[in-house]
MITORLUM-267055 format. One record per residue: residue in three letters; x, y, z of N, C-alpha, C in turn. Coordinates in steps of 0.001 Angstrom, whole numbers, padded with zeros to 6 digits, always signed. Atoms other than C-alpha are relative to their C-alpha. Layout:
N
ALAXYZXYZXYZ ...
//
This chain:
156
MET+000691-001188+000168+000057+000056+000045+000883+001068+000018 MET-000745-001191+000094+002708+002476+000712+000815+000207-001099 SER-000768-000274+001337+004482+001988-002420-001031+000722-001013 ASN+000900-000450+000861+001156+003122-004050-000203+001534+000300 LEU+000125-001463-000450+001303+006355-002084+001291+000896-000167 HIS-001270-000835+000090+004796+007422-003189-000209+001408-000380 SER+000184-001267+000635+003426+010403-005087-000280+001092+001184 ILE+000355-001036-001010+002482+012083-001763+001060-000322+001223 ILE-001137+000253-001236+005759+010850+000425+001215+000626-000759 PRO-001388-000650+000635+008858+013215-000216+001010-001212+000183 GLY-001350+000658-000021+011992+011317-001287-000208-001392-000520 THR+000491+001445+000379+010210+008211-003003+000113-000066-001566 ARG+000187+000060+001343+010815+008967-006664+000618-001359-000540 HIS-000833+001439+000492+013046+005637-006932-000832-001255+000166 TRP+000601+001283-000554+010282+003477-005355-000817-000611-001261 PRO+000630+000768+001110+008793+000745-007809-001393-000025+000490 ARG+001451+000553-000079+005217-000565-008066+000311-001560+000650 PHE+000014+001269-000330+004771-003982-006156-001268-000650-000558 VAL+000820+000717+000810+003066-006230-008334+000061-001647+000120 GLN-000040+001187-000046+002310-010027-008759+001315-000764+000090 ASN-001552+000719+000086+005261-012366-007905+000122-000702-001336 GLN-000345+000628+001034+006952-013861-010661-000531-001428-000269 SER+000474+001573+000014+005911-017400-009680-001539+000110-000222 GLU+001354-000093-000040+002229-016061-009922-000710-000835+001004 ARG+000731+000736-001238+001504-017616-006544+000506+000675+001256 PHE-000287-000565-001194+001231-016572-003052+001046-000721+000705 GLU-001075+000528-000778+004405-017251-001286+000127+000224+001409 ALA+000142-000293-001481+004645-017978+002350+001126-000996+000698 ARG-001243+000704-000541+007948-019211+004115+001051+000825+000510 PHE-001248-000657-000342+011267-018321+005504+001054+000329-000974 VAL-001224-000305+001060+014021-016487+003532+001060+000746+000900 SER-000970-000901-000459+017043-014536+004265+000347+001212-000385 LEU-000051-001262+000394+017390-010870+004115+001386+000662+000722 ARG-001302-000850-000461+020724-008792+004304-000432+001461+000104 LEU+000244-001534-000236+020205-005206+005763+001294+000708-000630 GLU-001087-000810+000702+021998-002832+003715+000187+001488+000724 LYS-000207-001264-000577+023566+000529+004619-001074+000982-000701 SER+001055-001045+000668+020707+003241+004229-000388+000937+001139 PRO+000520-000987-001034+019147+006244+006005-001140-000395+000769 SER+001208+000435-000658+016275+003920+007291+000093+000136+001447 ILE+000118+000060-001257+015461+004833+010711+000002-001248+000797 PHE+000307+001165-000529+014493+001289+011572+001206-000963+000038 PHE-001049+001007+000069+017736-000442+010652+001564+000608+000238 GLN-001252-000508-000270+020551+001929+011927+000754-000962+000907 GLY-000948+001128-000735+023350-000072+013127+000140-001485-000383 MET+000256+001391+000375+022109-003199+011534+000532-000352-001132 GLU-000383+000383+001334+023565-003041+008194+001277-001301+000008 GLY-000843+001434+000013+025390-006231+007221-000719-001210+000520 SER+000660+001052-000550+023122-008222+009161-000818-001028-000901 VAL+000854+000850+000571+021648-011371+007681-000948-000828+000670 ILE+000830+000330-000976+018635-012449+009336-001304-000915-000715 PRO+001279+000748+000543+015742-015122+008507-001174+000710+000238 ILE+001159-000536-000145+012334-013709+007982-001157-000614-000608 ALA+001045+000737+000647+008917-014804+007174-000639+000907-001294 VAL+000542-000737+001182+007500-013818+003564-001488-000638+000112 SER+001217+000330-000228+003740-014096+003245-000814+001055-001030 HIS+000324-000831+001025+002635-012324-000161-000234-000626-001176 GLY+000260+000406+001468+001268-012683-003677+000459+001027-000840 GLU-000472-001280+000786+002410-009155-004752+001240+000691+000637 GLY-001298-000806-000455+006014-008416-003919+001011+000199-000968 PHE-001126-000403+000819+007749-008031-007095+000164+001232-000283 ALA-000322-001449+000437+009452-004670-007476+000072+000159-001407 GLU-000014-000400+001604+008455-003522-010963+000343+001553-000006 PHE-000725-001226+000396+010581-000669-012130-000471+000403-001398 ARG+000189-000725+001407+009953+001567-015208+000755-000834-001191 ASP-000928+000696+000918+012967-000205-016840+001193-000600+000801 ALA-001204+000645-000656+016091-002054-016180+001036+001107+000634 ALA-000930-000836-000645+017965+001283-015832-000475+000616+001217 ALA+000613-000396-001158+015496+002447-013273+000308-000826+001111 ALA-000332+001040-000771+016033-000881-011400+001616+000111+000536 GLN-001339-000212-000278+019880-000301-011389+000180+001250+000692 ALA-000202-001226-000648+019716+003279-010412-000461-000123+001369 CYS+000485+000260-001387+017602+002292-007523+000983-000715+000949 SER-000991+000906-000748+019958-000530-006523+001100+000597+000440 GLU-001310-000870-000334+022899+001974-006462-000279+001155+000785 SER+000271-001385-000693+020966+004853-004731+000410+000069+001315 GLY-000149+000199-001418+021788+003661-001179-001096+000274+000878 LEU+001402-000064-000554+018167+003749-000489-000667-001234+000076 VAL+000538+001492-000206+017656-000124-000721+000378-000237+001419 ALA-000142+000420-001327+017127-001168+003024+000385-001478+000027 ALA-000206+001515-000155+017209-004824+002545-000095-000704-001306 ARG-000013+000913+001129+017853-007537-000106-000199-001498+000340 TYR+000147+001538-000050+016966-011214-000499+001476-000469-000198 VAL-001510+000440+000254+020316-013240-000319-000099-001575+000101 ASP-000047+001541+000072+021212-016934-000740+000902-000377+001280 HIS-000456+000463-001166+022858-019150+001900+001504+000413+000089 HIS-001393-000363-000111+026422-017741+000869-000144+001736+000328 HIS+000242-001299-000263+024839-014276+001705+000176+000940-001179 ARG+000156-000568+001327+024869-013212-001925-001167+000457-000302 ILE+001210-000506+000369+022128-011065-003300-000551-000914-001115 THR+000557+000822+000902+019903-013163-005160-001604+000371-000791 GLU+001393-000364+000620+016983-013026-007778-000462-001532-000383 THR+000326+001324+000184+016718-016947-007825-001080-000215+000835 TYR+001222+000521-000704+013504-018437-006799+000461-001466+000525 PRO+000830-000528-000872+012703-019699-004209+000629+000937+001148 LEU-000712-001035-001093+015319-017572-002256-000380+001356-000153 ASN+000615-001420+000182+014046-014502-003739-001551-000348-000467 PRO+001277+000488+000148+010278-015459-003547-000755+000747-000990 ASN+000649-001094+001145+009068-012623-005905+000681+000106-001272 GLY-000800-000273+001361+011807-012406-008416+000438+001509-000159 SER-000391-001416+000024+012563-008768-007548+001409+000177-000459 PRO-001277-000412+000430+015433-007273-009419+001118+000323+001120 HIS-001138-000456-000928+018807-006931-007414-000508-000544+001362 GLY+000384+000440-001211+017007-008880-004677-000711+000996+001024 ILE+000767-001077-000608+015277-005601-003592-001189-000511+000560 THR+001220+000236-000786+012835-006205-000849-000330+001184+000965 ALA+000519-001163-000752+012834-002919+001194+000771+001243-000300 LEU-000391-001285+000362+013218+000726+000282-000201+001190+001128 THR+000408-001009-001027+013488+003823+002418+000235+001281-000704 THR-000105-001421+000471+013225+007635+001676+001403+000537+000207 GLU-001344-000907-000342+016067+010117+001614+000306+000094+001295 SER+000147-000477-001273+015157+011109+004904+000377-001198+001063 GLY+000154+001276-000735+014921+007398+006137-001098-000053+001003 ARG+001025-000045-001084+011649+008394+008015-001221-000951-000588 VAL+000958+001066+000507+009504+006047+005657+000836-001033-000678 THR-000829+001098+000640+010703+002402+004860-001282-001031-000302 ILE+000871+000818+000499+008733+000027+002843+000472-001494+000081 LEU-000520+001311-000073+009306-003762+003522-001020-000978-000274 MET+000843+001101+000532+007798-006731+001772-000155-000994+001024 PRO+000213+001119-000945+008480-009415+004248-000645+000472+001367 HIS+000755-000440-001305+007092-009536+007876+000696-000078+001131 PRO-000845-000181-001442+009333-008751+010785-000679-000228+001149 GLU+000995+000123-000998+006154-008555+012914-000240-001402+000448 ARG+000471+001697-000147+005675-012299+012494+001208-000637+000790 VAL-000870+000605-000635+009099-013142+013801+000975+000875+001024 HIS-000873-001007-000985+010146-010525+016571+000314-000771+001125 ARG-000385+000841-001291+010421-013345+019065+000858-001208-000700 THR-000832+001030+000532+013045-016212+018631-000747-001192-000122 VAL+000780+001233+000221+010554-018916+019189-000825+000097-001229 SER+000692-000086+001148+008890-017872+015979+000934-000445-001017 LEU-000855+000595+001056+012016-018934+014065+000067-001675+000167 SER-000304+001504+000151+012761-022480+012973+001277-000287+000583 TYR-001386+000044-000581+016349-021870+014094+000650+001436+000343 HIS-000599-001154-000371+018284-019425+015961+001152-000553+000827 PRO-001013+000467-000903+021628-019481+017605-000423-000048+001490 ASN+000344-000077-001416+021580-020483+021203+000098+001333+000898 ASP-000436-001345-000685+023020-016975+022339-000952+000937-000193 TRP+000851-000958+000351+019997-015162+020999-000977-000005+001245 ALA+000898-000008-001269+017629-014112+023926-001545+000062-000690 ASP+001357+000124+000554+013977-014039+023530-000630+000904-001248 GLU+000452-000776+001015+013646-011324+021253+001036-000235-001411 SER-000987+000163+001287+014962-011887+017571+000618+001200-000319 PRO-000705-001310+000281+017162-009349+015937-001217+000949-000690 TRP+001043-000949+000570+013861-007968+014178-000765+000925+000931 MET+000396-001010-000925+012842-006533+017330+000612+001330+000164 MET-000924-000756-000053+015553-004205+016980-000650+001379-000798 MET+000525-001015+000866+013551-002162+014284-000978+000695+000747 PHE+000929-000473-000874+010837-001673+016579+000413+000992+001104 HIS-000448-000691-000931+012876-000465+019388+000658+001391-000734 GLN-000414-001268+000688+014737+001996+016890-001100+000953-000331 ALA+001071-000568+000225+011417+003349+015750-000386+000691+001083 ARG+000390-000621-001324+010342+003924+019195+000855+001213+000649 ALA-001053-000825-000532+013523+005605+020183-000052+001324-000733 TRP-000131-001206+000892+013330+007880+017150-001267+000839+000290 CYS+001230-000608-000339+009830+008917+018285+000036+000874+001115 ARG-000184-000722-001346+011023+010154+021678+000332+001541-000246 
//
């Protein structure tokens, strides 16, 4: 929904439309995301982290005007997260990239970092018991809870 409101949100000229997955199916499972260096207030200090996350959507393919627009967006510094494979490399390969988005793009932010759109669902995995696997040293909160703490701190 937020990507469709881009015309009224400052700093979103680079945002694509999110349309039907390339698989033409509803996709629901766990995948890995790598958080990128971006101005997003949600992910400050988390860049480089690779974290499992739940996907649950039928319309997650990032559709750009053309390949040049996708490339420009990818290089803009405003991509907040990307799908990665088990070697932490950006992937467009199904099923690791469940919707086929170019450059593995799954989260974008504005130039100010105040608005971030994210296709997967961190709210579904904010506790470690929600994950199929996690290292023993992780506490009750998964790393995704950090984004909610960051947002709360920013609002103070």
